[in-house]
C-alpha positions in Angstrom: 13.0 0.0 -5.5 11.6 2.7 -3.1 10.6 1.9 0.4 6.9 3.2 0.0 3.8 1.2 0.1 2.0 1.0 -3.3 -1.5 1.4 -1.7 -1.2 3.7 1.4 1.9 5.8 0.5 3.4 4.8 3.8 7.3 5.6 3.6 10.4 6.0 5.8 10.3 8.4 8.7 13.2 9.6 10.5 13.9 10.1 14.3 16.8 9.9 16.7 18.3 7.0 18.6 18.8 8.3 22.2 21.6 6.9 24.2 21.5 6.7 28.0 23.8 9.8 28.1 20.9 11.4 26.2 23.3 11.6 22.8 21.1 11.8 19.9 21.9 10.5 16.4 19.9 10.3 13.3 18.0 6.9 12.5 15.3 5.7 10.0 12.0 3.9 10.7 11.3 1.6 7.8 7.8 0.6 7.0 6.9 -3.1 7.1 6.5 -3.9 3.4 5.8 -7.2 2.1 5.7 -8.6 -1.5 2.1 -10.0 -1.7 -0.2 -11.3 -4.7 -3.7 -9.9 -4.4 -6.7 -11.0 -6.7 -9.2 -8.8 -8.1 -12.7 -10.4 -8.2 -14.0 -8.0 -10.9 -11.0 -8.5 -13.5 -10.3 -12.2 -12.3 -6.7 -11.4 -12.4 -3.8 -11.4 -9.6 -1.4 -8.6 -9.3 1.9 -8.6 -7.2 2.1 -5.5 -5.0 4.7 -4.3 -2.6 2.5 -3.1 0.4 2.8 -2.5 4.2 1.3 -5.0 6.6 -1.1 -2.4 7.9 -2.4 -2.1 4.2 -2.8 -5.8 4.0 -5.0 -5.8 7.1 -6.9 -2.8 5.5 -7.6 -4.8 2.4 -9.1 -7.7 4.3 -11.1 -5.3 6.5 -12.7 -3.7 3.7 -13.4 -7.0 1.8 -10.7 -7.2 -0.9 -8.6 -5.4 -3.2 -11.5 -3.9 -5.3 -13.3 -2.4 -2.3 -10.1 -1.0 -0.9 -9.2 0.6 -4.2 -12.6 1.8 -4.6 -12.2 3.9 -1.5 -8.7 5.0 -1.8 -7.2 8.2 -2.3 -5.6 8.7 -5.9 -2.6 10.8 -4.5 -1.4 7.8 -2.1 -1.7 5.2 -5.1 1.4 4.3 -7.2 1.0 4.3 -10.9 0.7 0.8 -11.0 -2.3 0.8 -8.5 -4.1 3.7 -10.2 -4.0 1.7 -13.4 -5.5 -1.3 -11.4 -8.1 1.0 -10.1 -9.0 2.6 -13.3 -9.3 -0.9 -14.9 -11.8 -2.1 -12.1 -13.7 1.2 -12.5 -14.0 0.5 -16.3 -15.1 -3.3 -15.8 -17.7 -2.4 -12.9 -20.3 -0.7 -15.2 -20.1 -3.6 -17.7 -20.8 -6.1 -14.9 
C-alpha cells in the first residue's frame, strides 16, 4: 500500500536531519494517513478510503464527499476515487 492520500495526492516528502554539529542525513516526512469510511449522500453508499488528515478536514469544510469530489482535480485522485466521482456524476442528473 503506497503512502499517498487517495483524494489529495499528498505523498512522502524528503529532507534532512540536521544535528547540532550541522551533519545532514536524509530522512522522510510521511503524510498523516488515516483509514476512514466516508458516505456519499447521492449514491447512499459508504466507501473506505486512506486519506490524509488535511483531506478529511477539507471534506468537512466543503460539505461532504460528494461536494469534495465534484471540485477535486482528476489528476490528484486515485483510480478508486475517480470511479466514485464518475458514479456520483452519473447519478446527479438522474436525481
